[in-house]
C-alpha positions in Angstrom: 7.0 51.5 16.6 8.0 53.7 19.6 6.4 53.2 23.1 4.6 56.6 22.7 3.2 55.7 19.3 2.1 52.3 20.5 0.4 53.9 23.6 -1.4 56.4 21.3 -2.6 53.5 19.1 -4.0 51.6 22.1 -5.7 54.7 23.5 -7.2 55.5 20.1 -8.5 51.9 19.7 -10.0 52.1 23.2 -11.6 55.5 22.4 -13.1 54.0 19.3 -14.6 51.1 21.3 -16.0 53.5 23.9 -17.4 55.7 21.1 -18.9 52.6 19.4 -20.4 51.4 22.6 -22.1 54.8 23.2 -23.3 55.2 19.6 -24.5 51.6 19.2 -26.1 51.9 22.7 -28.5 54.4 21.1 -28.8 52.9 17.7 -27.7 49.3 17.1 -27.6 50.0 13.3 -25.3 53.1 13.7 -23.0 53.7 10.8 -19.2 53.6 10.7 -19.4 57.4 10.1 -21.4 57.9 13.3 -18.9 55.9 15.2 -15.9 57.8 13.7 -17.6 61.2 14.5 -18.2 60.2 18.1 -14.5 59.0 18.4 -13.3 62.3 16.9 -11.6 60.5 14.0 -12.0 60.5 10.3 -13.4 57.3 8.7 -10.0 56.6 7.2 -8.3 57.0 10.6 -10.9 54.6 12.1 -10.1 52.0 9.4 -6.5 52.3 10.5 -7.5 50.5 13.7 -10.4 48.2 12.5 -11.0 46.5 9.2 -14.7 47.0 9.2 -17.8 47.7 11.3 -18.1 44.0 12.3 -14.6 44.1 13.8 -15.7 47.1 15.9 -18.9 45.3 17.0 -16.9 42.3 18.0 -14.6 44.5 20.1 -17.7 46.2 21.7 -19.0 42.7 22.6 -15.7 41.6 24.0 -15.4 44.8 26.2 -19.0 44.3 27.4 -18.4 40.6 28.2 -15.3 41.6 30.2 -17.4 43.9 32.4 -20.2 41.3 32.7 -17.6 38.6 33.7 -16.1 40.9 36.3 -19.5 41.5 37.9 -20.1 37.7 38.0 -16.7 37.3 39.7 -17.7 39.7 42.5 -21.0 38.1 43.4 -20.3 35.9 46.4 -23.5 35.8 48.5 -23.8 32.6 50.6 -27.6 32.4 49.8 -27.9 31.4 46.1 -31.2 33.2 45.8 -29.6 36.5 46.9 -26.6 35.7 44.6 -28.9 35.2 41.6 -30.8 38.4 42.4 -27.6 40.4 42.9 -26.2 39.0 39.6 -29.4 39.9 37.8 -29.5 43.3 39.3 -25.9 44.2 38.6 -26.0 42.9 35.1 -29.2 44.7 34.5 -27.6 48.0 35.6 -24.6 47.4 33.4 -26.7 46.5 30.4 -29.4 49.2 30.9 -26.8 51.9 30.2 -26.2 50.5 26.7 -29.3 48.4 26.2 -29.2 48.5 22.4 -25.5 47.4 22.4 -26.4 44.7 24.9 -29.3 43.6 22.8 -27.0 43.6 19.7 -24.5 41.4 21.5 -27.2 39.0 22.5 -28.8 38.9 19.0 -28.6 35.6 17.2 -26.1 37.0 14.6 -23.5 37.6 17.3 -24.5 34.9 19.8 -21.6 32.5 19.1 -18.9 35.0 19.9 -20.9 36.5 22.8 -21.4 33.0 24.2 -17.7 32.3 24.1 -16.8 35.7 25.6 -19.3 35.1 28.5 -18.0 31.6 29.4 -16.8 32.8 32.9 -20.2 34.3 33.6 -21.9 31.1 32.5 -19.6 29.0 34.8 -20.4 31.3 37.7 -24.2 30.9 37.1 -23.6 27.1 37.0 -21.8 27.2 40.4 -24.5 29.3 42.0 -27.3 27.0 40.7 -25.5 23.8 41.8 -24.9 25.2 45.3 -28.5 26.5 45.5 -29.9 23.1 44.6 -27.7 21.3 47.1 -28.8 23.7 49.8 -32.5 23.4 48.9 -32.8 27.1 48.0 -33.5 26.6 44.3 -35.8 24.3 42.4 -34.5 20.7 41.9 -37.1 19.4 39.4 -34.8 20.6 36.6 -31.1 19.6 36.3 -28.5 22.2 37.3 -27.2 22.7 33.7 -30.7 23.1 32.3 -31.7 25.5 35.1 -28.5 27.6 34.6 -29.3 27.8 30.9 -32.9 28.8 31.5 -31.7 31.6 33.8 -29.2 32.7 31.2 -31.8 32.7 28.4 -34.4 34.5 30.6 -31.8 37.2 31.4 -31.0 37.5 27.7 -34.6 38.0 26.8 -35.3 40.5 29.5 -32.2 42.6 28.6 -33.2 42.6 24.9 -36.9 43.3 25.4 -37.6 45.3 28.5 -37.6 49.1 28.3 -34.6 50.1 30.4 -36.2 53.5 31.0 -39.1 52.0 32.9 -38.8 52.4 36.7 -40.2 48.9 37.1 -37.7 47.3 34.6 -35.2 46.2 37.2 -37.8 44.7 39.4 -39.3 42.8 36.4 -35.8 41.5 35.5 -34.9 40.3 38.9 -38.3 38.8 39.8 -38.5 37.1 36.4 -35.1 35.4 36.9 -35.9 34.4 40.5 -39.2 32.9 39.2 -37.3 30.7 36.8 -35.1 29.7 39.8 -38.1 28.5 41.6 -39.4 31.4 43.7 -42.9 32.7 43.6 -43.4 36.3 42.7 -44.2 37.1 46.4 -41.1 35.2 47.6 -39.0 37.2 45.1 -40.6 40.5 46.2 -40.0 39.5 49.9 -36.3 38.7 49.1 -35.9 42.1 47.5 -37.5 43.8 50.5 -35.0 42.0 52.8 -32.1 43.2 50.6 -32.9 46.7 49.4 -29.3 47.1 48.2 -30.2 44.7 45.3 -32.3 47.4 43.7 -29.9 50.3 44.4 -26.7 49.3 42.7 
């Protein structure tokens, strides 16, 4: 296979993943035909890159996880409460563009592969929680691994269930996650007021 042919194949595969992300972002049950149409390919050409719809969904999940992990890697606020709020805010903005695809990735049917793909994000949450508990910024009545898991599960539920079109959705997401971390709703609102950039990613 020539370099040019290989590059075209990679670009076509990336185009299919982008098309699938967009289509599934509107309808998590979107057909293979809808994905092929959006990618500008025939169904047969699409099958030249992927064995079946599940293979495409797995690639969509992997691409989304890569973006989520990159966001987690950038969050470096010294105050763990701000770090958690920033992480929740930035992940919300990323997921809200493709909420149905994000909800699909977080669905129980795909949870094992999503969980593996999001291991770097999970490790980052764990580091933030441990640091926050040691600094007295986060609740300590729950062990760090349990609190980190609760934050992750809360984020999962909010992404899957809250209407991304709602103007209050981001606030609900961030305040809910901060509440699990140990802040009252008024403390969470005050924190957001002190850091307006958290709502304007």
